[in-house]
N, C-alpha and C positions, 0 to 999 in steps of 0.2 A: 374713892371715886375713880372711875375710869380715866386714864390719861388722855383719852381722845374725846372726853365729854363735851368740850367746847366746839368740836367740829362734827358732832353727830348730825346726820341727816334727820329731818323732821320725821316723826312717826305719823303715818297717814292712815286714815280710815275711809278714804274715798277711792280706793282702787276700783277700776272697772274690770269686767271680765276680759275685755280685749287686751288691756295692759298685762294681766296675769297670763293670758294665753301667749302673748308675745315673749314673756320671760321664759315660759316652757319651751318656746321655739328657738331660743338663742342657741348658737353653737355651744357645745358642752363646756369648753374651756372658758368662754366668755361668761356663761352663767355662773360657773364656780368662782371666777374672779370677782364678779359683783357680790356674790353671796359671802365670800371670804372678807371682802372689804367691809361689807355691812356688819359682819360678825365682829371683826376687830374694832370697829367703831363703838360697839356697845358692850363687848364682853372680853374676858381674858382669852388670849389666842389659843392657848394649849391646856386649858383646864376644863374638865368634864365633871359634872355633878353625878355622884353615885346615889341612887335611890333604891329602896327595897319595897316590894309590893307583897302584901299578905292578904290572903282570902280569909276574912274573919267570919264569913257565913257563906258556905258553898252550896250551889245547886238549888233546885226548886223554884227558880224564878218564873213567874207567870208570863213574862214578856216573850215574844216569839222572834227575837233577833236571829236572823239567819246564820250568823257567824258564831253563835255562842253555844258552847256545850253545857252551860248551866241552866239553859231554858228547859222548862218542863215539856216543851214541844220537841226537844231533841231526843234522839234515841242513842245515847252514848254510854249508858250504864252508870253514869255518874250519880252517886247517892247524895241526896240532900242532907245537910247538917244543920244543927242549931248554931246560934251565935256563940262564938268562942268565949271562954272565960276571960275576964279582963286580965288576970294575972298571966295567963298563957300568952296573950297578945303582947304584954309588956316584956315578957321574957324573949319573945321573938324580936322585939324592937331593940332590946339591949344587945342581942347577938348581931343584929344588922349594924348597929353602931360600932361594935367591936370590929366588924369587917369593913368599916370605912364609909358606910352610908351616912349621909347627912339629912336625908329625907326619908320618912317612913310613911308609906301609903297603905291604907286599909280599905279593902273592898268587900261589900256584902251583896250577894245575889238577891236583891229585892227590887220590886217595881218602885217601892217607896218605903222608907222606914216607918214602923208603927211608933206611936208616942211612947209605948211601954219599953221600947228598945233604947230610947234616948239616954236614960241615966247611965247605962253601961257604956254607950258610945262616948258620952261626955268624959267618963273616967278614963277611957282609952286615950282620948285626946290629951287630957291633962297629964296623964302618966308619961306619954311619949315626949311631950313638951318639956317636962321636968328633966328629961335626959339631955336636953339641949339640941334636939332634932326638930326639923320642920315636920309638920303633920299634914297629911292629905287624906281625905275620905272620899269614897265613891259608894253611895248608898241608893242610887236611883233618884227619882224625882223628890223634891223637897217642897214643903209649904214655907211661907214666909216666916212663920213662928219657929219651925225646925231649923231654918237657916240661922235665925237669930240665936237659938240655943247653942248651935255649933260655934258661932262667932263668940258668944260669951264664954265658951269653954276654951277659946284661944286657937281654934282651928286655923291653920295658915292657908290651906288650899282645899278647894272642893273640885273633884273631877267629875265632869259630866260631858261626855263627848257628843258631838253632832253626828259622828260616824261617817257620813258621806254627804254628797251635794243635796241641797233641799229637794230638787226635782226628782232625785232617785231614791229618796228616803223610804217611801212606801214599798219599794221593791225589796228592801232589806228588812224592814220592820213594819208590822201592821197594827200592833197593839198600842202604839202611841204615835204622836205626830211630831214633826220637826218643831212645830210651835210649842209643844210641851217641853222640849229640851230648852228652847230659848226662855221659856217662862221660869224654869228652875235656875238658869244662869242669871236671870234678872234678880231673883230672890237672893242668890249668893252675893251678887254685886251690892245689892241694897243693904245686906247685912255686914258688908265690909270685909268679906273673905276673898282672897285671891282666887282667880278662876284658872282651872286646868281643863283645857278643852281642845280636843283634836279629833282624830278619826282613824279609819282603816282604809288602806289601799290594797289592791290585789283581789278585790271582790268581783272581778269581771267587768269593772267599770272602764269607761273610755277616758282618754286624756281630758276631754271636755268635762267629764264628771269630776276629774281631779281639779280642774280649773274652778268649777263651781264650789267644790269643797273648800279650797283655799280662799276663794272670794267670800264665802259666808263667814269665815273666821276673821279675815283681814278687814272686813267692813263693819265689824262690831264696833260700837262707840268707843270702847276700850278693848284693846286686844287681850286675849288670854295671857296671863303671866307665864303660863306653861302650856306648850302645844305638843302633845304626844302624837307621833306619826307611827302607826302600827302597820305592819305587813300581815295580811291574813295568814293565820295558821289553820289550814283546813283540817277539821276534825270530822272523822267519819261519824255519821249519825246526825250531823247538823245539816240544815238545808243547803248552805253554801259549800260545806265540806263535801257533801255527796254530789252536788251539781258540778263542782270544779275538779273532782277526783279524776274524771276521764278526759279533762281538757287541760293538759299541762301548759299550753300556751296562755291560759288564763292567769297564771301566776305572773305578778308584775316583774318586769325586767329590772335588774339591779340598777342599771343606768337611769331608768325612768324613776325608780324609787329615789335615787340621789337627786334627780331633778326636782322631785316633789319637795324634798327636804330643803333644797336651795331656794326654791320659790317661797316656801314658808319663811325662811330666814330673811329674804329680801323684803317681803311684804309685811312681816311682823318683826322688825329688827331688834326690838327690846325684849322679846319673849325668850324664855328658855325653850329650845326645840329638843324634844326628847325622843330618842330611838327607843321604841317600846317593843311590842310583840313582833315576832318574826326574826329577831336579831340572831337567834341561835342557829339559823340556817344560812346566814350571810357569811361570805368570805371575809377574811381580815381586810382585803383590799377594798371591798364594798363598804365596810364600816369606816375605814380610813377616809374614803371619799365622802361619806356622810359627815364626818367631823370637819373635813375641809369645806363642805357645803354649809356648815354652820350649826350642826347638831352639837349640843353641849350638855346633854344630860342622858343618862341611860338607867335602865333598871338592871341591877346586878343580882346575883344569887342564882340558884338552880331552878327556880320556878317562878312563873308569873301567874298568879291565881291558880290555874289548874294545868297550864301547859308548860313545857320545858323552857329553860333559859340558858344562856351561855355559861354562867357560873363564875364565881369570884376569881378562881385561879386563872381561868382563860382570859378574863377581862384584864387582870393584872399583867399577864404576859403580853397582851395586845398593847396596853398602855405603855409598857416598857419599850416595846418595839417602835412605837410611834413617838415616844418622848412626850406623851400626854400625862398630866398629873391629875389626881382627883381633887376636886374643890375641897379645901380644908374646912370650910364652914358653910352654913346655909347661905345661898345666894339671895341677896335682897334685890328684887326687881321692882322698879318704879315706872309705871306706865300711866300716862294721862291722855285724856281725850284731846284731839287736835283743836 
């Protein structure tokens, strides 16, 4: 148990947009001070969880997410693959564990899994859990029965990002609605699986959009146990990649990215806040500020699904420089509704 557990501030789900906007507007040092205080009240100060993400089924997704090179609507030359063999997935998981990861995340480019795919998915979950690692899956939208099947297999986390603010959602994706995302999150909660839910910044959104994004997460009845914060990796051939290629100012400023991480930490103090996509292009100083702002989980390895990542050696060097240590075991997060 955390040494500060008796003095932890209450976890709130009643944040207003005005309150969240006021946090974004704080002087940078004041914001980081609040975020670091919140972080230390709920988490180890200098420990970061290492996770590995594997694409178990790449490309061919019918969704039209403007940021994604795995969409059939994107013209990136990415070839669709079939679902990986269970043994190959477990070999990758074993290698990730050897490299220090305590969570293994598996992603499939589906709108939703077919019932015929579930037996293989179940075997993957069971196999990774037998290695002593946390398991996470992202397979698209789920039915209630599919969520229960995953829960029975022992799945620890299900990732289903809301991507952006509710009011901006249809500008990024038209083949599903924001409400569709919430429905799957409800199925996951009802099945007793931990929720991993965040989104992407740097898609040309305004700060007000980022306020709306954080507000949607921080006002869920129970906060996501894991909150990935991605910085868009523009890929030529995707809608957003092409749209933002000629507008360099559209890329989110590193200080603004750190502000987003800090506000996520303050409003969702018990959650794991994960630096996800986009980290490979961040400076060491920017990543250090993110850790100071309360980020305590990263994806390590050379690849995130289909895009590049910093790599194990580079991460080890950064941790040594900062005096940060990898979490030795899966982090148990307990969040309750207020």
